[in-house]
N, C-alpha and C positions, 0 to 999 in steps of 0.2 A: 728635421726642423722643429724647434721647440714651439709649443703653443704659447700665445701671449697670456700673461697672467690675467685672471678675472679682475675686472675693475672693482676696486674697493668702494662699497656703498657709502663710506664716510668721506671719501676723497672730495675735497673742495668744500667741506662743511665747516672748516675751521673759522672761528670768529676772532676779531681783534680782542685784546685784553680788556679794553674799555667796555666792549659789549658784554663780556663775561661779568664785569663788575655791575653793570646796569641790570643784568639778569639776576645776579645775586641779590641786589638791593630789592628788586621787585618781589622775589621769592620770600625774602625776610619780611617785607611789608605784608605779604599775604598771610604769613604765619602770625604776625602781630594782629592783623584784622580778625583772623580766626579765634585767637585767644581772647580778644576784646569782646567779640560776640558771645563767646562761651561765658566770660565773666559776667556780662550783663544778664544773660539768661539765668545763670545760677544765682546771681544776686537777687533776682525776682523770685525764683523758686528753685530749690527749697530755702535759699537764703543762707548767709554765713552761719547763723545759729543752728539751722537744720543740719548743715554739713557737720558742724562740731558735734551735735548730738549723735549723728550717725556713726562717725568714726570713734566716738567715745563709748559706744555700746559694749565692745568687748571687755573693757576694763570696768565699766560701771556694773556689769553683771557679776563681778567678783568683789564689789564694795557693798557696805551696808546701804539699805534703801534710802536713808536720809543723807548719806554722804555724797559729796560733790567734788569734782576736781577743783583745785585752787589755782589762782593766778598770782604768782609771787611778784613778778615784774610789774612796774608801774604801768607800762604801756601794753602789757600782755593781753588785756581784754580787747584791745583794738587790733594789734598786729597779728595775733595768733589766728583769729577768724579770717583776716585778710590773707594770711599765708595759706591757710587751708583752701580758701576760695580760689586762689591762683593755682594751687597744686591740682585741684580737681578740674579746673578749666583746661590746664595743659593736658591732663590725661584724657579729657573728653574729646579734644581735637587732635589727639595723637595721630590718627590716620591721615588727617589733613596736613599735619606737619611733615610726616613721612612722605606724603605725596609731593609736597613742595621740594623736598630734597631730591626725590626721584626725578621730578620735572626739570630740575637744574642740571642733572647729569645725563638726562635722557638723550640729548643731541649727540653725545659721545658714545652711545651704545648702538650695537647692531640691532636689526629688526628682531632677530630671534632672541636677543637679550631683553629688549623692551617688552616682549610678549609675556615674560615671566616676572618682570619687576613688580607690577601691580599685585599679582597674587602673593608674592613674597611680602609686600607691604601689609596686605590684609592679614596674612598668616602671622606675621610678626606682631601686629597690633593685637590680634586675638590672644596670642601667647602672653603678651604683656598684661592684658586685662585679666587673663586667667591667673597669672602670678599674683597680681594685686588682690583679686577676689579670694585667692587661696589664703593670703595673709589675713584679710579682713574677716573671713568667715570660718577659718579653721585654725590658723597658727596663733593668732592673738588670744583666742579663748583658751587654748591649751597652755600657752605660755604663761598667761596671768594666773590660771588655775594652779600651775606648777609653782609659780613664784609666791602666790598667796599661801600655799601650803607651808612655806618656810617662815611666814611672818608670825612673830610672837603675839600671843593674845594681848599683851600689854601695849602693843604698838598699833596705832591707828594709821593705816596706810591711806594718805590723801595726796596723790601725785600732783605735781605741777603740770598744768595744761601745756605749757611751752615745751617742757622736757618730754612729755608724752607725745606731742605732735612731732617733735624732732625724731623721736625713736621710731615711730611708725612710718614716717617719711623715709627713713633710711631702710626700713624693712620693705616698703613698697618698691623702692629703687632696686634693692638687692634682688628681690624675687622677680621683678619685672625684667631685669637684665638676665638673671639666671635662666629664666624660661625661654630666652632666645637661643639656647644651646642648639636646638635642631636647625635653626637658620644658619648659624655659624658653621656647623658641621656640613650642611649641604653646600654652602658657598665655598668652603675649603676644598671639598671634593670636586665641585664644578669647575673651579679655576686651576685644577691640577696641582694645588699646593700640597695635597696629601692624598694618597690613594685610599680606597675603601678598605683594602686589606690592612693598611697601616692603622686606620681608624679602629678596626677590630682588635689589632694587636695592642692598641693603646687603652683598651677597656680597663684593665687592672690599674694602670696609672691614673686614669681619669677618676676612678673611685676615690683614690687618695687625694687628688686635686680637689674634687668636689667637697670632701670633708674638711680639707684645709681652708678652702674658701668660705664654707659655712661657719667654721670656727672663728674666722676673722671678721666677717661682715654681720653676723647675728649677735644678739645678746648672749651672755655667758650662761645659757641654760640649754640642756640637752634636747629639749623639745623643739625649739626653733632651729637648732643646728641640724637635727635629723630631718625636720620638715623642709629644709632647703637642700640638703645633700642628696636625699633619696630621690626627690623629683628630678634633680639634675642628672643623676645616673640613668633614670628611666628615659628622660628626654634625650640623652646621648644616644641611647639605643634607637629611639624614634628617629633621630637625625641620621643614623647610619642607614636605616630602612628608607627614609626619604631621599637620602643622597643617591641611592641606586636608581630610583625613579627619576630624580631631577637631572642627573647627569645624562640620562638617556633621552629625555624629552626636550632638554634645552640645548641639544647638540646642534651646531651650525649645519645648514643644508649640505655644504660641501663635505663636512665631516661624516654626515650620514651616508652620502654616496660612496665615500671612500671605505666606510665600514662595510657597506653592502658588497663592494667589489672584493674586499679582503675575505669576506665570508663565502 
């Protein structure tokens, strides 16, 4: 006589479609509230001018002391600091935004899956911050030093602040996403989309993929391309190591008991 199936802990937890829309609306509002609070706080200190001065340090270090970035557009002196303020506010509350996304999908997760959602959010946020800090404190200085080395002495390099902010924003986004490689690798292995053995076999191909991605999303200089591709390759190896641990510790209780019986 067959044993009855164990009751699914998610059984009966389904919600109407309207309830999902209400929950989504609430989570989006919480995200907006968090961004507004961060905008107000950053507007008070260090202020838009302070933020502009901070992100402009890497390029100002390679300009003459009396030189300044210029604003070509009529409205650039207003919109560029506002754009930087919004960007930094979103980055400041990134863990809060990721938490709201997790809270929205949490009711559809099993208890053993919820247990590791928050650590992944924290780990992913730290990786994003690490990627952005890597750009600000390492990549930009080397990149501008490389570029200035090719600038003729008869040319006075006075970059436009709008184009500069757009360039570094794209670098922040590229490195912030690229540094999520360990998270992606761990989730692929956890949900059995690819085995750890296949991940190891894909090493050589991933090196090519990393350099292709770096060539596409970074400026056409070898410094920034290497600065993105090499960390991606290293983080891929970190992801493989982390995947071994994550697959083991995030296994469902019934899967653990079956594995123990099999052993």
